[in-house]
N, C-alpha and C positions, 0 to 999 in steps of 0.2 A: 768144391762144397756149396751149397748157398748164404752166401753171405749178406744179398740184398732182398728187403720184406719193403710190402707195406701189413700197416696193422690195423685192423678197427675191429671195437671193444666195447659194447654197449650193455654194461649191467655186469654183472659181478658174472665173466665166464664159465660156463656149466659144460657149454658143449663145443667143436671146434672144430672152425670150417676151411679147409683148405682148399683154394681154388689158384688153378692150373694153367694158365694165359697160355694164349696159341703159338705159332711158328709168323716170326716176323712181327712178332711183339712182344709187353714189355709187362713188370711189373704193374705200370701206369697205365697202360693202355688199355686192361683187364677195370681196374678202379674206376676208372670214368663208366663204365658199363655197367657196373653191378650194384647202383647205390638202393635200386628197387628193393634185393637180396637185402641189404644192410641194412634201410630202415624197418622193415617190416620183421627183424629175431632179435628178442631182445633175449639176453644172459649167456650170448655168442662170443665167442674170440672167431674175425675171420681175419685169415692169414690168406697173402697176396704171395707167395716169393718168386724171386726173379732167377730165370734160367741160369746159369754160369755161363753157359756159353755165348761168345757173340754170333748170332746170326750170319751163313753163309752168303747172303745175297742183299747183306743189308746191315750196316755196321754197326748203327746206333739202337739196332732189334734185335732181341735172343731169342735163342730157339734151345729146343729138350734134346733132339740131337739131328744129326743133319737129315735131311730128305734127299738133296742131291748123294748121298753116297747110294742109297736103292733106288733111288727113282730119280735119275741122273736127267730124263726130258721130261719130267712132268708127265708121266704114260696119264697115270692113276685118275687122272681127270680126261682123260682123251678116249680111251680104250674103250667098247659101245656096250658091253657087259659089265653091270655086277662081278659076277664070277672070274674076270678076268684084270678087276680093281682089287680084288681080296686079294688074289693072286700075290700083289705087286704089294701090299699091304703087310703079307704076311713075311715079308722078306725081311721086315723090320726088326727082328725079336732085341738085336744085339742094341741097335741105338737104343728101345725104346726100356730094354737092362740097365744100360747104360744110366737111362735118366733114373729110374725105380733106385740103383744105388745112391743117386742124391736125394730125390723124395723121400721116401725110408728113412732114416737117420732123421732128416727136419722134424717129421711129423711124432718122431719118437725123441728129440730133443723139445719138440714144444709141448708134447704134453708134459713132463716132469714140467717142463715151467712153470703149466697151470694145475697141473696135481689129475686128472687126467687119464681116462682108457681109452685105449684104441675104441672101445665102444661108445665110447662118446664122438666118433668125428665123421664129416661127410666129406667126403673127396671129391670135388668138383673139378669140370676143365674144360674148358672149350678150344675147338678143332684138333692140334696135337698135343694142347694141353689134356682134352679129353681123351685122348688117347693112353696117351700117358696114367691119365686117373683109373682107368675102364684095366690097363694092365696092374700097376701097382693095386690098386684095390681085390685082384683075383688075385696078387703072387704072393699077398703078404700072408705071412702065418699067422696074426692075429687080424681078426676079421672087420674091418669097420664097418659102421651102426649105415652108413651108406656112401654108394656110389653116384655123381651127375652127372651125366655128359652131353652137354650140349655143342651139336654138329659134329659129332667124334663118329669113329667107328673102331673092333674088337680085331685093331692091330697085332700084329705076331698068333696071332689065333690058335696053331699048329702046338705051337711053343705052350702057350696059356692050356689049352686044352688037354698035354701031355702032367705037367706039372703047377696047373692051379690048387693050391690051398686055401683058399676061402669061396664063399660064397656070399656077397656081398645083400641085400634087396639094391634092385639097380633101377633109376631113372634115367630115360632117353627122350632127349630132348632138341627134337629136328626140326628145321626150314622143308616149308617141302616145292620152295623152287631153289634150295640150294646147289649151286651150280661150282664150287671148292669141293665138297666134302658131300656127295653126291645122296642124292634124300634112299635111295631104297639101302644103304649101310645101314638105316636106324631100323626096318625090319628084320635085314642079315644076323645084325648084333643082334635084337631079339632073341630069335634062335637058337642064335651057339648060345648065349648067357643063359636059355631055358635049358638048353639040354646039357648045361652043366649042373643044374639045380638051383639056380639066380631067383630071386621072385624080380621081376622085370617090370614097372608100366612104363609107356611112352606118351608122350605128348606132341603132338604136332602141330607147327604153327603155321598156320595156312595163308599162300602170298611168303615166307619166312625164307628169308637170304638168308649167308653164311656171319650171322653177326648173332650176338645176346640181346631178346628183344627183350622191351618191360612183360611183356606174356608169357614170355619164356622162363624169364625170373621169379614170376610171378606162379607158374608152376614148379619151379622148385622151393619155392618157400613153402606152399600145400604141403609137397611131398615132404620134406624136413618137418611139418609141422602135426602129418600124420603120422610120420614113424613115433611121434617123441609121442604120440597122445598113444600108438600098440602098446610103446613101450611102456605106461604110467599103467593100465591097463591088463597087462602080460602078468 
């Protein structure tokens, strides 16, 4: 169970943003990197839950699921083609489902506390957290307002394509110099989500590495504000 979190509340919470940290990260490491997001949205509750699992390669950090269980030699970063890379991420369904079983009840409980609905949720994540956010957003029976992936990829694609229950609007943000989750993952993920019927936007961070940059946060803020503008006029 998720028992640790960092929470930012600005104004009266009318929307909920849940931001999932990455592998070998923790809630505090993300908290230091999303000040632009926190400062530019009013009447939002921003929650950064901490993964319950200690990281397998750094006991002071956390993980949503084991990467070494599915890729013991980190071959996903070494194989020459995106197809080979995708095949490795496709093996991670059990880990993703384990994370889903922790994240989904956490969001549900948080919504009850604020008196909000699933349609008031923006689910964000960085790196492994982005993979969990994408998986969770697609597998939830209730559709969230939007999913924002920072340096992520649609992992567990074969399972998602067969069993996805939702089609959330999605923003994929990726640096074109990312060497951890390769940049080609953005176009691959865009195409898979589009094929499933999602509305997908992309933002390329020119020269961007594997990080949550201010430019990336600004893109996320713009996406959220545009989604809310559309919602008000619908």
